[in-house]
C-alpha positions in Angstrom: -31.6 -50.8 -24.1 -28.5 -52.7 -23.0 -27.9 -52.8 -19.2 -24.9 -50.7 -18.3 -22.1 -52.8 -16.6 -20.4 -51.6 -13.4 -17.3 -53.8 -14.0 -17.4 -54.8 -10.3 -17.7 -58.3 -8.9 -17.6 -61.4 -11.2 -18.1 -61.3 -14.9 -17.4 -64.8 -16.3 -15.9 -65.4 -19.7 -18.1 -67.9 -21.4 -17.1 -70.8 -23.6 -18.6 -71.2 -27.1 -20.3 -74.6 -27.2 -20.0 -76.8 -30.2 -21.7 -80.1 -31.1 -19.9 -83.3 -31.9 -19.4 -82.0 -35.5 -17.9 -78.7 -34.3 -21.0 -76.7 -35.4 -22.3 -74.1 -33.0 -24.6 -75.4 -30.3 -27.0 -72.6 -29.5 -29.1 -74.7 -27.1 -26.0 -75.2 -24.9 -25.1 -71.5 -25.1 -28.6 -70.6 -24.0 -28.3 -72.9 -21.0 -24.9 -71.6 -20.1 -26.0 -68.0 -20.1 -29.2 -68.7 -18.1 -27.1 -70.8 -15.6 -24.8 -67.8 -15.1 -27.7 -65.5 -14.6 -29.1 -67.9 -12.0 -25.7 -67.7 -10.1 -26.2 -64.0 -9.8 -23.1 -63.0 -11.7 -22.5 -59.3 -12.5 -22.3 -59.8 -16.2 -21.1 -62.2 -18.8 -18.4 -61.9 -21.5 -18.6 -63.9 -24.8 -16.2 -64.3 -27.7 -13.0 -64.1 -25.6 -10.0 -66.4 -25.8 -12.1 -69.1 -23.9 -14.9 -68.4 -26.4 -12.6 -69.5 -29.3 -13.5 -66.3 -31.1 -10.6 -66.7 -33.5 -12.1 -70.0 -34.8 -15.5 -68.5 -35.6 -16.8 -67.1 -38.9 -18.3 -63.6 -38.8 -21.8 -65.0 -39.1 -21.1 -67.4 -36.2 -20.0 -64.5 -34.1 -23.3 -62.8 -34.9 -25.3 -65.9 -33.9 -23.4 -66.2 -30.6 -24.1 -62.6 -29.7 -27.8 -62.9 -30.6 -28.2 -66.1 -28.5 -26.4 -64.7 -25.5 -28.2 -61.4 -25.5 -31.6 -63.1 -25.9 -30.8 -65.6 -23.1 -29.6 -62.9 -20.7 -33.0 -61.2 -21.0 -31.5 -57.9 -19.9 -30.8 -59.3 -16.4 -27.1 -59.0 -16.8 -24.8 -56.9 -19.1 -23.3 -58.8 -22.0 -19.7 -57.9 -22.9 -18.5 -59.0 -26.4 -14.9 -59.7 -27.4 -14.3 -57.8 -30.7 -10.5 -58.0 -31.0 -9.0 -58.2 -34.5 -5.6 -57.7 -36.1 -7.1 -55.0 -38.3 -8.4 -51.7 -36.8 -11.2 -51.4 -39.3 -12.4 -55.0 -38.7 -12.3 -54.4 -34.9 -14.4 -51.3 -35.4 -16.9 -53.2 -37.5 -17.1 -56.1 -35.0 -17.6 -53.6 -32.2 -20.4 -51.8 -34.0 -22.1 -55.2 -34.8 -21.9 -56.2 -31.1 -23.4 -52.8 -30.2 -26.2 -53.1 -32.7 -27.1 -56.6 -31.5 -27.5 -55.4 -27.9 -24.1 -55.7 -26.2 -23.5 -53.6 -23.2 -19.7 -53.3 -23.8 -16.9 -54.6 -26.0 -13.6 -56.1 -24.8 -10.6 -55.5 -27.0 -7.0 -56.6 -27.1 -4.3 -55.0 -29.3 -2.6 -57.0 -32.1 1.2 -57.5 -32.3 3.0 -55.6 -35.0 6.5 -56.2 -36.4 7.5 -52.8 -35.1 5.8 -52.2 -31.7 4.2 -48.7 -31.3 2.3 -47.3 -28.4 1.0 -44.6 -30.7 -0.6 -47.1 -33.0 -2.1 -49.0 -30.1 -3.6 -45.8 -28.8 -5.0 -45.0 -32.3 -6.5 -48.5 -32.5 -8.4 -48.0 -29.3 -9.2 -44.4 -30.1 -10.9 -45.4 -33.4 -12.9 -48.1 -31.8 -13.9 -45.8 -29.0 -15.1 -43.1 -31.4 -17.1 -45.5 -33.4 -19.3 -46.8 -30.6 -21.5 -45.5 -27.7 -21.1 -48.4 -25.4 -18.4 -49.2 -22.9 -14.9 -50.4 -23.9 -12.8 -52.9 -21.9 -9.1 -52.8 -22.5 -7.7 -56.3 -22.1 -4.0 -56.5 -21.3 -3.1 -60.1 -22.0 0.4 -60.4 -23.5 0.3 -64.2 -23.3 -2.2 -64.4 -26.1 -1.4 -61.2 -28.0 2.3 -60.8 -27.7 1.8 -57.2 -26.9 3.1 -55.6 -23.7 1.2 -52.5 -22.8 3.1 -50.3 -20.3 1.5 -48.4 -17.4 1.9 -45.0 -19.1 -0.1 -46.3 -22.2 -2.8 -47.9 -20.1 -3.2 -44.7 -18.0 -3.3 -42.6 -21.2 -6.2 -44.8 -22.5 -8.1 -44.3 -19.3 -7.4 -40.6 -19.2 -8.1 -39.7 -22.8 -10.7 -42.1 -24.0 -14.0 -41.7 -22.1 -15.4 -45.0 -23.5 -12.7 -47.0 -21.7 -14.6 -48.2 -18.6 -12.4 -51.0 -17.3 -9.0 -52.6 -17.6 -8.8 -56.4 -17.6 -5.3 -56.9 -16.2 -3.6 -60.2 -17.1 0.1 -59.2 -17.5 2.1 -61.0 -14.9 3.0 -60.1 -12.2 -0.6 -59.0 -12.1 -0.9 -57.8 -8.5 1.9 -55.3 -8.8 0.6 -53.9 -12.1 -2.9 -53.6 -10.7 -1.5 -51.7 -7.7 0.4 -49.2 -9.8 -2.5 -48.7 -12.2 -4.9 -47.9 -9.4 -2.4 -45.5 -7.9 -1.9 -43.8 -11.2 -5.5 -43.0 -12.0 -5.6 -39.4 -10.9 -8.0 -37.6 -13.2 -10.4 -40.5 -13.7 -10.7 -43.9 -12.1 -12.0 -47.1 -13.8 -12.2 -50.6 -12.3 -9.4 -53.1 -12.9 -10.5 -56.7 -13.1 -8.3 -59.8 -12.7 -8.3 -62.7 -15.2 -6.0 -65.7 -15.9 -8.5 -68.1 -14.5 -8.1 -66.5 -11.0 -4.7 -68.0 -10.7 -3.5 -65.0 -8.8 -6.9 -64.0 -7.6 -6.3 -63.5 -4.0 -3.2 -61.3 -4.6 -5.1 -59.3 -7.3 -7.9 -58.6 -4.8 -5.3 -57.5 -2.2 -3.8 -55.2 -4.8 -7.1 -53.5 -5.3 -8.8 -55.3 -8.2 -12.6 -54.9 -8.4 -13.2 -58.5 -9.1 -12.8 -61.1 -11.9 -13.4 -61.3 -15.6 -12.3 -64.8 -16.3 -13.5 -68.3 -17.3 -13.1 -70.3 -14.1 -16.0 -72.8 -14.3 -17.1 -72.1 -10.7 -18.0 -68.4 -10.6 -19.5 -69.0 -7.1 -16.0 -69.4 -5.8 -15.0 -66.1 -7.2 -18.1 -64.4 -5.9 -17.3 -65.7 -2.4 -13.7 -64.4 -2.8 -14.9 -61.0 -3.8 -17.5 -60.9 -0.9 -14.8 -61.8 1.6 -12.4 -59.1 0.2 -15.1 -56.5 0.3 -15.8 -57.3 3.9 -12.2 -57.2 4.9 -12.4 -60.9 5.7 -8.9 -61.8 4.4 -8.6 -65.0 6.4 -11.8 -66.3 4.8 -10.6 -65.2 1.4 -7.3 -67.0 1.9 -9.2 -70.2 3.0 -11.4 -70.1 -0.1 -8.5 -69.5 -2.4 -6.4 -72.2 -0.8 -9.2 -74.8 -1.0 -9.9 -74.3 -4.7 -6.3 -73.5 -5.9 -5.6 -77.1 -7.1 -8.7 -76.9 -9.3 -7.7 -73.4 -10.5 -4.3 -74.6 -11.4 -5.6 -77.7 -13.1 -7.9 -75.6 -15.2 -5.0 -73.4 -16.3 -3.5 -76.1 -18.5 -3.1 -74.9 -22.1 -6.3 -74.8 -24.2 -9.9 -74.6 -23.2 -10.8 -78.3 -23.0 -10.6 -78.6 -19.2 -13.0 -75.8 -18.6 -15.4 -77.1 -21.3 -15.4 -80.5 -19.7 -16.2 -79.0 -16.3 -19.1 -77.0 -17.8 -20.3 -80.3 -19.4 -20.2 -81.9 -16.0 -22.1 -79.0 -14.6 -24.9 -79.9 -17.0 -24.8 -76.8 -19.2 -22.8 -77.9 -22.3 -23.9 -80.9 -24.4 -20.3 -81.9 -24.8 -16.8 -80.5 -24.3 -15.9 -80.3 -28.0 -13.1 -77.9 -28.9 -13.0 -76.6 -32.4 -10.0 -77.9 -34.5 -7.1 -77.4 -34.3 -7.7 -77.1 -30.6 -7.6 -80.4 -28.8 -10.3 -82.0 -26.8 -9.6 -83.6 -23.4 -7.6 -86.8 -23.3 -9.2 -89.7 -21.4 -6.5 -89.7 -18.8 -6.9 -86.0 -18.1 -10.6 -86.3 -17.9 -10.2 -89.1 -15.3 -7.8 -86.9 -13.3 -10.3 -84.1 -13.4 -13.1 -86.3 -12.0 -10.8 -87.4 -9.1 -9.9 -83.8 -8.4 -13.4 -82.5 -8.4 -14.4 -85.3 -6.0 -11.5 -84.3 -3.7 -12.3 -80.6 -3.7 -16.1 -80.9 -3.8 -16.9 -84.4 -2.3 -20.4 -85.5 -3.0 -21.5 -82.2 -4.4 -24.0 -81.9 -7.3 -22.1 -79.8 -9.7 -25.2 -79.0 -11.7 -26.5 -76.9 -8.9 -25.1 -73.6 -7.6 -22.3 -74.1 -5.0 -23.0 -73.1 -1.4 -19.8 -71.7 0.1 
């Protein structure tokens, strides 16, 4: 039986590894999942934006889920992105993830020519009714073009029992997290930050329960969460300030920087991004190496960081 996620702490979004011919690389995915388990993360999420889910065939999605669930060995919950522009397809993908051992699904709404909160609610309601595992509502207008207001998000929490977490990535994130937390009167669910932890310190100050994002050093985010939980805000600010240049560098468009860091960490065979996504330019790769040495001088990146 799938482990039930708490949606507290750090749940990294994982990249989908490809080989030099852009075919799935299950060996690298297995290493990546096991490395995350070794770091002591609170769960993993696959097939998100970082996971290039929109570039995968349905049978490839199935293989990614199978590999990740097998590699996790029940030690951490596995959350699967199942967003789709069609409600029926999103339902089917969510049921497939459930049947393959996922602990939860993460879903974004799709943009429509005539925006409608009612249809968005129906979209989530149909998915919720079709599964018995947890549902994460991802609010990420930068990728979806959909702006979900506070009343809609609170209605989803209030009326759909499967909704177990909100992943809040609509800027300014901290203010929205604060209002969401204050508005959950009849039922509270965790709110997790994303966006590569770009606003991570401020999200924690606003009451986020942790991170659900693809930053390639989850240990940094774990240290941030631990400091916040202990009320050690000076330490949290020091950690955030130290790693902010790397966080910002990672936030460049695309997923190539993160994939290259994961390659340097020894878990991906290469940093290939599936076309039409672009792989890392040589000059940018050189910049990255210099930045890593400046932020983590002499550190063996293939080993867990000690902070």
